[in-house]
C-alpha angles and dihedrals in degrees: 000000000000116000102162121106111280127200118323091120092137093049091050091049092053091049091050091050090054091048091052095050120095125250130026117324128204117196127184113205116182140154140135121299120286093015093124103263096136094046088049089054093047091056093046095049095043109123093003126111120245151082123301109190124183108203120211135200095263138110118310091234094058093045090050093053092047094051089044092055091046093053093043090055092048094048092040086229114154093183093059089048088056102045121109100230117183104171139044089237089061094049096046091044092055098046090043088056093042104045124166116274093243132020113311133171130231109195120182110188118200091019090169089074090060097044095044093053096042118015091188087082088074096055090040092054090045094052093047092047092052093050108034119342095070091065097038135098091250118118101197120196120185114192130189139176101207102078097190094048092042093051090049092045100045112014112032121098092247092057118103086228094056110130094011100088115101092199139004123197126192104201112216136190124282121262121243093258089064098028093061089060086076095055128076094198133104116279096258092050090047090052092051091052092048091049090051101046105013125217102314106138098218092050089050091051089055091047089050089071091068131076096205140032091236094053091047098051093041094055101033103035107022098046122079088227094048121125092242100035092100101011100108089048091050090050090050094049091055093055107029139043101197094064095163093059095047090045091052092048092052090048091050093052090046091052092055104266099130107162126070096251099056091038090052090048093047089051096042092241134131106253092232088064094049100075101073089056093047089048092049092053095040089055092052092049095244093118136009139199117235129200124192114249119239093018120111100227138111092204108107135171130235123230133178103258101185108081097213093052089046093054095040094052094045096047116009100046095049090053101038092120093050091048092050089052090048091243096139109213099192099102090061099041119112106216098165098092089050092051089046091059096041091046087058093052090046092052090048097046106036112018109037095049088058097047096039106034114191095026123128103230132198146107131292128212134159123170107323097339124094137176116201099212130026127166135168139186119207094198096059097027087233126147131196125207117187145173126205126203127181096212149059116294129204120213091257093050092048092051091048091051092050093047090050089049093052090051093049091047090064088067093058113094099235107135093137090059108076102173111073123195128182126208135194122188128182140140093262126007117192111222096008095157089057093055091047090056085057092058102262124134105236128187131177133170093275090056093043097059089055094055 
């Protein structure tokens, strides 16, 4: 199992640039749980002087004393250690007026615990920043694991800290090229695991204990003591109060209800009351709204964006009773349609942008017709049409799919794009070199792992 630091070179570079700049720095780092924020902080602060404080969900007075003691130790300040500090304003005012001689960091991990238990910390930090901290040698990094709450506390226009940050960073999941470094399985098995849990480092570490996709999901999803058996529920409970409504919405989308009317009907809600819930989950990256490219419409569809949530609501929720009774349903589960959908998204989001830089990429549908991949580049007047199949294709199957794709492409309004390119992607494509010689763009799994 890989435990060394993987990827995040860009994030480390940004943090180092902030460290090297003059004056005080106020960095907001946030992202979902288990995404690797603490590990990133550890890599950034390695061999640097400062205070690394891990907040807990305890009383403000206790947290204040602990942070006071940590700052006093770092500053070697016996006066600070002895002071009777009873407010965040007193603490921040003191450390602002007595900064380290050279650049030093003050990292508060799980900052949301502090701010949720005592909101005065926000105005206290804002006041100290405006008076002394902004011109000091402190590099302050506030880190939080509840993206919605962290955004409201530190980034929204109603927050006392609004406009004070020098950098904000939303830490996102790893891409497949880095995620597969955690897994000791063949490429197709690694891709199955990735399409099931995404690129969350801690999840990948757990998956790295297994030698097959089947063993992994049987033990960790379809066992009531499995690591992922309750994980999505736990994430939702950290962010939202009305869990039943959010659960119902996600079940509705997983069952194929993708527009607001059917979702609301499934949940027993007035569709007018649905939008705040959809917006909250969209902001957290759990779901997303998708519009077809090159179609004049504002009617989009909703899909579960987070891979763990998508797999969980499609396969774990419907089988909860069997799992509780230790009747494991995985041998009879048909995962192929799920992988087909996720494979399309993977190709659109991670493969096509690398191969066709500058293209706007998405999906096209109109009436009953649909094209899996469509991309266009205004500068070159080029347009790309693509089909994506999670399977093994023969020569004849490939030619039929490409012929159908050409026929469907004629229904797309694309007169301004004069250069047409046609793409076929699958796990295995028989005779792919032949098709390439005929001018088609052809990709199979062997090609994908090189991208």
